[in-house]
Every structure is written in C-alpha cells, then in structure tokens.
DRENDRENVO-523353 format. One record per residue: residue number from 1; residue in three letters; x, y negated, z negated of N, C-alpha, C in turn. Coordinates in pm, 1 decimal. Layout:
{NUM ALA {X Y Z} {X Y Z} {X Y Z}}
...
This chain:
{1 UNK {-1933.3 1313.9 -1116.4} {-1943.2 1222.3 -1198.7} {-2005.3 1119.1 -1080.1}}
{2 UNK {-2119.5 1110.8 -1045.5} {-2164.1 995.9 -941.6} {-2140.3 845.3 -1024.8}}
{3 UNK {-2093.0 775.9 -917.3} {-2076.9 653.3 -962.5} {-2187.9 552.0 -906.2}}
{4 UNK {-2206.7 463.9 -1022.2} {-2329.7 356.8 -1033.3} {-2270.9 253.4 -929.6}}
{5 UNK {-2373.9 137.4 -907.8} {-2340.9 41.4 -819.2} {-2235.2 -48.0 -913.2}}
{6 UNK {-2273.5 -91.2 -1031.6} {-2200.8 -146.8 -1117.5} {-2032.2 -94.3 -1086.4}}
{7 UNK {-2011.3 54.7 -1122.0} {-1883.9 94.2 -1109.9} {-1831.4 84.3 -931.5}}
{8 UNK {-1894.5 85.5 -871.7} {-1822.8 62.6 -734.0} {-1793.0 -121.6 -728.3}}
{9 UNK {-1876.5 -181.2 -790.3} {-1834.5 -331.9 -761.3} {-1733.7 -378.6 -872.0}}
{10 UNK {-1715.6 -286.1 -995.8} {-1593.9 -266.5 -1078.8} {-1473.8 -261.0 -1038.4}}
{11 UNK {-1494.8 -152.4 -974.5} {-1351.2 -133.6 -856.9} {-1291.6 -213.2 -801.9}}
{12 UNK {-1386.8 -280.8 -717.3} {-1378.2 -379.4 -615.0} {-1347.8 -526.5 -693.4}}
{13 UNK {-1390.6 -547.7 -798.3} {-1328.4 -683.3 -882.6} {-1190.8 -630.4 -936.9}}
{14 UNK {-1155.6 -511.7 -954.4} {-1046.4 -483.9 -1014.7} {-925.1 -492.6 -873.7}}
{15 UNK {-968.1 -430.5 -749.7} {-883.1 -470.0 -614.4} {-841.2 -620.0 -602.2}}
{16 UNK {-968.7 -712.7 -612.1} {-941.6 -828.6 -601.2} {-829.8 -929.4 -703.0}}
{17 UNK {-833.3 -828.0 -812.9} {-744.7 -916.3 -914.7} {-613.5 -865.0 -918.1}}
{18 UNK {-605.2 -730.5 -846.5} {-487.2 -669.9 -802.8} {-423.0 -764.6 -690.8}}
{19 UNK {-488.3 -785.5 -597.5} {-456.7 -912.6 -481.9} {-434.3 -1008.3 -521.2}}
{20 UNK {-463.8 -1067.4 -609.0} {-459.8 -1211.5 -667.5} {-305.8 -1213.9 -706.7}}
{21 UNK {-265.6 -1093.8 -811.1} {-138.7 -1067.3 -868.8} {-56.4 -1061.7 -771.9}}
{22 UNK {-72.5 -949.0 -653.0} {24.0 -926.9 -564.1} {50.5 -1080.1 -475.2}}
{23 UNK {-33.0 -1161.3 -461.9} {7.1 -1267.1 -357.3} {91.2 -1377.7 -450.9}}
{24 UNK {81.0 -1376.9 -585.1} {115.9 -1494.1 -676.6} {268.6 -1410.4 -717.2}}
{25 UNK {262.1 -1301.8 -715.7} {377.1 -1238.6 -739.5} {488.1 -1273.1 -616.7}}
{26 UNK {431.9 -1272.4 -495.6} {551.2 -1309.5 -400.9} {521.4 -1456.9 -406.1}}
{27 UNK {416.0 -1559.4 -431.6} {465.3 -1697.3 -437.5} {594.2 -1716.9 -567.8}}
{28 UNK {575.4 -1623.0 -629.2} {684.9 -1665.2 -732.6} {832.1 -1602.8 -687.6}}
{29 UNK {843.6 -1502.0 -612.8} {963.6 -1463.3 -560.8} {1009.2 -1568.9 -452.9}}
{30 UNK {933.8 -1601.4 -314.2} {991.8 -1680.0 -200.7} {1021.1 -1809.4 -223.5}}
{31 UNK {1112.3 -1865.3 -167.2} {1135.3 -1974.4 -132.9} {1110.0 -2081.3 -89.3}}
{32 UNK {1046.8 -2046.6 72.3} {1021.8 -2091.6 161.5} {866.5 -2192.9 104.2}}
{33 UNK {858.6 -2324.4 121.2} {748.3 -2402.0 44.1} {605.8 -2385.7 153.1}}
{34 UNK {672.6 -2364.1 265.0} {521.4 -2326.2 337.4} {464.1 -2172.2 329.2}}
{35 UNK {560.4 -2083.5 285.1} {523.5 -1960.9 288.0} {446.1 -1941.1 138.7}}
{36 UNK {484.5 -2008.7 33.3} {449.4 -2040.3 -108.9} {258.5 -2058.8 -107.9}}
{37 UNK {283.7 -2194.1 5.8} {155.7 -2280.0 7.2} {32.9 -2147.5 79.0}}
{38 UNK {80.1 -2085.8 190.2} {0.5 -2004.4 260.9} {-40.1 -1873.1 130.7}}
{39 UNK {62.8 -1805.1 96.4} {43.6 -1726.4 -22.1} {-60.6 -1780.0 -123.3}}
{40 UNK {-24.5 -1861.6 -175.8} {-105.0 -1904.3 -286.2} {-267.0 -1964.8 -201.5}}
{41 UNK {-258.3 -2014.7 -96.0} {-421.1 -2023.1 -42.8} {-465.4 -1873.2 -41.1}}
{42 UNK {-388.6 -1780.0 3.9} {-464.4 -1650.8 -11.7} {-486.4 -1564.3 -122.4}}
{43 UNK {-390.7 -1621.3 -220.8} {-455.2 -1557.6 -356.7} {-621.3 -1635.5 -410.8}}
{44 UNK {-596.8 -1773.0 -359.8} {-726.1 -1840.2 -405.4} {-824.1 -1794.2 -357.2}}
{45 UNK {-838.5 -1697.3 -192.6} {-935.3 -1649.1 -139.5} {-961.7 -1525.9 -229.4}}
{46 UNK {-864.1 -1453.4 -271.9} {-888.7 -1332.1 -349.8} {-960.8 -1355.5 -499.6}}
{47 UNK {-912.4 -1476.8 -563.8} {-1007.4 -1518.7 -682.3} {-1144.7 -1548.4 -623.7}}
{48 UNK {-1162.1 -1627.7 -499.8} {-1293.6 -1633.7 -453.4} {-1351.8 -1518.2 -451.2}}
{49 UNK {-1307.9 -1410.8 -394.1} {-1369.4 -1272.0 -383.2} {-1429.2 -1254.0 -504.8}}
{50 UNK {-1341.9 -1231.2 -628.7} {-1386.6 -1180.2 -789.1} {-1479.5 -1226.9 -782.4}}
{51 UNK {-1460.4 -1383.9 -780.6} {-1583.5 -1453.2 -859.3} {-1728.9 -1417.7 -779.4}}
{52 UNK {-1723.3 -1405.6 -674.5} {-1852.4 -1352.1 -563.0} {-1899.1 -1206.1 -629.3}}
{53 UNK {-1808.1 -1132.8 -638.3} {-1837.1 -986.4 -681.4} {-1890.3 -983.3 -842.5}}
{54 UNK {-1827.3 -1080.2 -918.5} {-1875.5 -1083.0 -1060.5} {-2046.3 -1145.7 -1055.8}}
{55 UNK {-2079.4 -1236.2 -959.1} {-2188.9 -1299.5 -947.9} {-2268.9 -1181.2 -905.9}}
{56 UNK {-2236.5 -1117.5 -766.4} {-2324.9 -1031.5 -744.7} {-2341.3 -915.5 -805.2}}
{57 UNK {-2265.1 -865.7 -878.4} {-2270.8 -771.5 -1014.7} {-2392.1 -809.3 -1116.5}}
{58 UNK {-2348.4 -946.7 -1153.8} {-2468.9 -995.2 -1243.0} {-2591.6 -1017.4 -1198.8}}
{59 UNK {-2599.5 -1008.2 -1048.4} {-2765.2 -1018.5 -1001.8} {-2751.1 -1170.2 -954.3}}
{60 UNK {-2695.1 -1245.8 -911.0} {-2705.7 -1399.6 -917.2} {-2695.4 -1394.1 -736.8}}
{61 UNK {-2637.6 -1308.8 -636.4} {-2649.2 -1300.7 -517.6} {-2701.3 -1180.5 -451.9}}
{62 UNK {-2746.4 -1180.6 -318.3} {-2813.5 -1088.8 -260.8} {-2693.3 -1054.5 -147.1}}
{63 UNK {-2689.9 -931.8 -84.9} {-2595.6 -901.9 40.0} {-2620.9 -1022.8 142.1}}
{64 UNK {-2702.3 -1113.7 121.2} {-2696.7 -1205.7 268.2} {-2633.2 -1328.7 204.4}}
{65 UNK {-2535.6 -1340.8 97.6} {-2450.6 -1454.3 64.2} {-2324.8 -1463.0 120.2}}
{66 UNK {-2304.6 -1324.2 179.3} {-2154.3 -1341.5 287.7} {-2239.5 -1353.4 422.9}}
{67 UNK {-2135.8 -1405.4 481.8} {-2174.1 -1430.5 650.1} {-2101.2 -1315.5 746.3}}
{68 UNK {-2125.3 -1229.4 817.2} {-2024.6 -1154.4 891.1} {-1967.2 -1299.2 1017.2}}
{69 UNK {-1855.0 -1279.9 1018.7} {-1766.2 -1341.0 1151.8} {-1705.1 -1274.7 1224.2}}
{70 UNK {-1690.9 -1317.4 1364.4} {-1605.9 -1242.0 1469.3} {-1480.7 -1257.4 1430.0}}
{71 UNK {-1412.9 -1171.1 1427.7} {-1282.5 -1171.4 1408.6} {-1196.6 -1080.3 1532.9}}
{72 UNK {-1082.3 -1183.1 1556.5} {-967.6 -1112.2 1660.4} {-914.4 -1011.9 1586.6}}
{73 UNK {-896.2 -883.5 1600.2} {-785.8 -814.4 1609.2} {-676.5 -787.4 1636.1}}
{74 UNK {-554.5 -858.5 1650.2} {-437.8 -850.7 1679.0} {-388.8 -730.9 1669.1}}
{75 UNK {-407.3 -636.3 1536.6} {-331.4 -512.8 1545.6} {-212.3 -505.3 1521.2}}
{76 UNK {-126.2 -615.5 1482.7} {36.8 -632.1 1470.6} {59.0 -522.3 1372.7}}
{77 UNK {-0.5 -532.9 1249.8} {38.5 -480.4 1165.6} {52.1 -316.9 1147.5}}
{78 UNK {-36.5 -272.8 1221.8} {-53.2 -134.9 1286.8} {50.2 -73.0 1346.8}}
{79 UNK {152.6 -136.1 1376.3} {259.9 -141.2 1510.1} {374.5 -146.5 1437.0}}
{80 UNK {397.6 -216.9 1328.6} {519.9 -293.0 1275.2} {502.4 -237.3 1137.9}}
{81 UNK {636.8 -187.6 1072.7} {639.8 -135.9 942.1} {637.7 -251.4 823.3}}
{82 UNK {567.1 -195.5 727.4} {581.3 -316.7 629.5} {693.7 -355.3 543.4}}
{83 UNK {784.1 -457.0 552.2} {921.5 -459.8 519.6} {910.7 -494.5 351.4}}
{84 UNK {998.1 -516.1 250.7} {1002.6 -570.7 120.7} {1005.0 -651.3 106.3}}
{85 UNK {916.0 -721.5 6.0} {935.9 -869.7 -41.2} {1075.3 -850.6 -141.6}}
{86 UNK {1140.3 -979.7 -69.6} {1283.9 -1005.9 -177.5} {1248.1 -1175.8 -198.4}}
{87 UNK {1335.2 -1246.2 -246.3} {1380.2 -1387.4 -263.7} {1392.7 -1474.5 -136.9}}
{88 UNK {1447.5 -1347.8 -47.6} {1517.9 -1398.2 70.7} {1445.9 -1359.7 191.6}}
{89 UNK {1321.4 -1283.3 152.8} {1210.6 -1264.6 267.6} {1219.0 -1380.2 341.4}}
{90 UNK {1175.3 -1352.8 488.9} {1141.3 -1480.3 587.2} {1029.0 -1504.3 595.4}}
{91 UNK {965.7 -1619.3 653.8} {814.1 -1606.5 636.5} {750.5 -1506.9 732.3}}
{92 UNK {806.3 -1482.9 833.8} {733.2 -1376.6 916.4} {753.8 -1253.9 824.1}}
{93 UNK {860.7 -1200.2 741.2} {811.0 -1071.9 686.8} {698.0 -1090.6 560.7}}
{94 UNK {718.2 -1202.3 509.6} {592.0 -1225.1 420.5} {427.6 -1232.7 476.4}}
{95 UNK {439.4 -1287.0 604.9} {297.9 -1255.5 657.7} {285.4 -1146.6 715.5}}
{96 UNK {378.6 -1047.3 733.1} {344.1 -927.7 811.8} {318.8 -894.0 661.9}}
{97 UNK {406.8 -876.7 545.1} {349.3 -763.5 459.0} {228.9 -844.1 371.2}}
{98 UNK {194.8 -955.6 411.7} {16.4 -970.7 382.1} {-95.8 -917.4 452.7}}
{99 UNK {-31.0 -914.2 573.1} {-166.0 -853.1 652.8} {-144.5 -709.5 654.8}}
{100 UNK {-22.4 -659.2 602.1} {-34.4 -490.6 556.0} {-171.7 -493.4 474.1}}
{101 UNK {-134.1 -578.8 342.0} {-219.3 -567.5 238.6} {-343.0 -565.4 260.5}}
{102 UNK {-411.2 -663.8 369.6} {-510.8 -716.2 405.8} {-578.5 -596.5 507.0}}
{103 UNK {-515.7 -543.5 552.8} {-564.8 -425.7 629.2} {-594.9 -302.2 531.0}}
{104 UNK {-492.4 -285.3 420.7} {-576.7 -170.2 334.7} {-706.0 -223.7 262.8}}
{105 UNK {-698.9 -352.8 229.1} {-830.5 -395.7 182.6} {-939.0 -400.5 276.6}}
{106 UNK {-918.7 -417.5 363.7} {-1019.2 -393.6 496.3} {-1046.3 -249.0 502.5}}
{107 UNK {-1005.6 -156.6 500.3} {-1006.9 21.3 507.3} {-1080.1 29.7 371.2}}
{108 UNK {-1028.4 -11.7 231.1} {-1090.0 -0.3 110.6} {-1248.0 -4.7 97.7}}
{109 UNK {-1278.8 -146.5 178.7} {-1415.9 -173.4 154.9} {-1518.5 -103.8 247.6}}
{110 UNK {-1430.1 -81.1 377.2} {-1517.3 -23.0 484.6} {-1529.7 103.5 463.0}}
{111 UNK {-1446.0 203.5 361.4} {-1463.1 336.2 317.7} {-1564.5 332.7 220.8}}
{112 UNK {-1588.4 238.2 119.6} {-1678.6 215.7 9.4} {-1787.8 212.7 95.7}}
{113 UNK {-1839.3 137.4 211.4} {-1947.1 100.7 254.3} {-2016.3 209.5 327.0}}
{114 UNK {-1902.7 334.7 381.6} {-1894.1 415.9 439.2} {-1981.5 552.3 372.0}}
{115 UNK {-1971.5 505.4 245.8} {-2001.1 609.7 107.2} {-2143.4 589.0 95.6}}
{116 UNK {-2212.5 477.4 132.0} {-2330.6 469.5 70.5} {-2449.4 475.5 220.1}}
{117 UNK {-2537.2 520.5 193.4} {-2675.6 475.3 318.1} {-2692.0 317.1 302.9}}
{118 UNK {-2778.4 303.2 432.2} {-2816.3 187.8 462.1} {-2894.9 153.2 311.2}}
{119 UNK {-2815.8 -4.2 271.2} {-2872.3 -45.2 160.7} {-2817.3 -202.0 140.2}}
{120 UNK {-2838.0 -273.6 54.0} {-2778.9 -399.2 7.5} {-2660.4 -371.0 0.0}}
{121 UNK {-2595.5 -277.1 -90.3} {-2477.8 -247.7 -147.1} {-2384.0 -236.1 -23.4}}
{122 UNK {-2426.7 -131.7 92.3} {-2368.8 -125.6 174.4} {-2333.6 -216.9 283.2}}
{123 UNK {-2448.6 -330.1 271.1} {-2427.0 -436.7 323.5} {-2327.3 -546.0 329.3}}
{124 UNK {-2337.6 -543.1 134.5} {-2237.5 -656.0 94.3} {-2082.4 -573.5 119.7}}
{125 UNK {-2052.2 -457.5 102.0} {-1953.7 -385.4 117.1} {-1880.5 -387.4 238.0}}
{126 UNK {-1960.8 -417.2 353.6} {-1917.7 -413.9 485.5} {-1881.1 -575.9 531.1}}
{127 UNK {-1944.3 -651.6 425.9} {-1955.3 -783.7 471.2} {-1808.7 -853.2 394.5}}
{128 UNK {-1736.6 -761.6 285.5} {-1634.4 -796.8 223.3} {-1539.7 -727.2 288.5}}
{129 UNK {-1530.1 -623.4 347.9} {-1451.8 -536.8 456.9} {-1423.3 -640.5 557.7}}
{130 UNK {-1542.6 -732.6 611.1} {-1504.2 -823.2 741.1} {-1431.0 -928.2 686.2}}
{131 UNK {-1422.9 -1005.2 523.9} {-1356.0 -1098.4 484.7} {-1236.1 -1065.1 478.5}}
{132 UNK {-1187.1 -918.3 424.1} {-1066.2 -879.9 420.3} {-1025.2 -896.8 560.4}}
{133 UNK {-1085.9 -821.4 687.4} {-1031.9 -854.6 804.5} {-993.3 -965.9 865.3}}
{134 UNK {-1068.5 -1101.2 815.3} {-1062.4 -1236.8 855.1} {-906.9 -1264.8 811.7}}
{135 UNK {-887.3 -1227.2 688.2} {-763.1 -1263.3 581.2} {-628.0 -1186.2 690.1}}
{136 UNK {-654.0 -1058.6 721.8} {-581.5 -996.8 799.2} {-541.9 -1073.5 934.3}}
{137 UNK {-633.6 -1107.2 1019.1} {-624.7 -1220.2 1137.1} {-524.1 -1303.7 1120.8}}
{138 UNK {-571.2 -1394.3 1000.1} {-515.9 -1495.1 970.1} {-335.0 -1486.0 950.1}}
{139 UNK {-313.1 -1361.5 890.0} {-182.5 -1330.8 875.0} {-103.1 -1265.3 1009.2}}
{140 UNK {-193.4 -1217.9 1068.5} {-106.3 -1164.8 1180.7} {-116.2 -1314.7 1292.7}}
{141 UNK {-198.7 -1383.2 1266.5} {-172.8 -1540.6 1374.8} {-17.6 -1556.0 1306.4}}
{142 UNK {-41.7 -1612.6 1148.7} {53.6 -1663.6 1150.5} {225.8 -1601.3 1149.2}}
{143 UNK {204.3 -1465.9 1136.4} {324.0 -1374.6 1174.6} {385.1 -1388.6 1361.1}}
{144 UNK {295.8 -1394.6 1386.3} {266.0 -1402.6 1586.3} {370.1 -1557.8 1577.8}}
{145 UNK {313.4 -1659.2 1530.6} {353.7 -1786.9 1575.4} {468.4 -1820.0 1516.3}}
{146 UNK {515.8 -1761.7 1386.0} {631.6 -1758.5 1311.9} {738.3 -1677.9 1388.9}}
{147 UNK {716.7 -1558.2 1424.5} {818.9 -1465.0 1478.6} {853.4 -1498.5 1611.2}}
{148 UNK {743.9 -1551.6 1680.1} {737.4 -1566.9 1807.6} {739.5 -1724.6 1855.0}}
{149 UNK {794.7 -1839.8 1781.1} {733.4 -1933.1 1820.1} {757.4 -2011.2 1970.7}}
{150 UNK {650.0 -2102.7 1980.1} {633.4 -2133.0 2134.9} {787.6 -2211.7 2174.6}}
{151 UNK {787.3 -2208.5 2311.1} {908.7 -2244.1 2338.1} {886.2 -2393.8 2426.9}}
{152 UNK {976.8 -2468.5 2469.8} {928.6 -2554.2 2557.6} {899.8 -2518.9 2717.6}}
{153 UNK {908.6 -2432.2 2740.6} {903.2 -2347.5 2863.7} {779.2 -2303.9 2936.1}}
{154 UNK {699.9 -2296.5 2757.8} {567.4 -2206.7 2747.4} {557.8 -2116.7 2731.2}}
C-alpha cells in the first residue's frame, strides 16, 4: 500500500507528539531545575514542530517555511551509550539521552525525505531533519559543557 503525503505528515506529527511526551516525562522525573527548564524548552520546540506539520498538512505553508541552518555535528551520542532515565539522573545523562533521541528523530526525517523524489515534500522533510539535528547539537553542547566544565586553568 502506497502512503499518501498526508500519511507521511501524520506519521511525522505522531513522532513529534511522542517526542513532546518523552521530554515531559523526563521533566516530571528529574529533580535538577536547570535540566527541567532545558527539557521543557525542547518539549516546546517539539510542540512547535507538530503545529508546523499540522499547518503544512492543511496547506497553510510551503516547503520554504523552514530554513536550513548550518549545524555543528559533535557526534557525541554516536560514541556514548544512551543511559536510562531516573529521578537521580545527572544533567549530563539527561542531555545525552536527549541527544540520542534527537539523533533518532534526525535519522527518521532523513530516511523519510530519501524515500521521495525531489519534491516540496522531500524539501520539507529534509528541513525537519535539519531542525532535529539542531536540537541534537544543542543537547550535545549542553552535555559537553556539563560533563567537562571549564576550569580556571583553561
């Protein structure tokens, strides 16, 4: 059975809802206020992605509604195992978990985009992949700066 564009967008919307729930679950689990603020911010970003996808599906946006951005690929998550979340998770563990999640989301959108010939849908999916990669970059940056804080020696 061939998927329609609406089916693809509905799947992406479902993934954004799951991502929002994932981050809000972490928010309810961890104690560190700074980590709670960070995951709440990222959850809000996932909510914005869902709203964008709903509007896109409903014909309110074209593929040019998102901009591609240059992203630094630290590739930290690719080399570190994803820890389990718990109420005692450290901030660096939470950021590493989030980096893994965002990496999987980037891969999801990239694979969806690659299933389509050059089209507005492929462009939009590629831009969504870039959005997820930006989130991964943020989480890996936070991980690196939390796990390896700057010392007075440089």
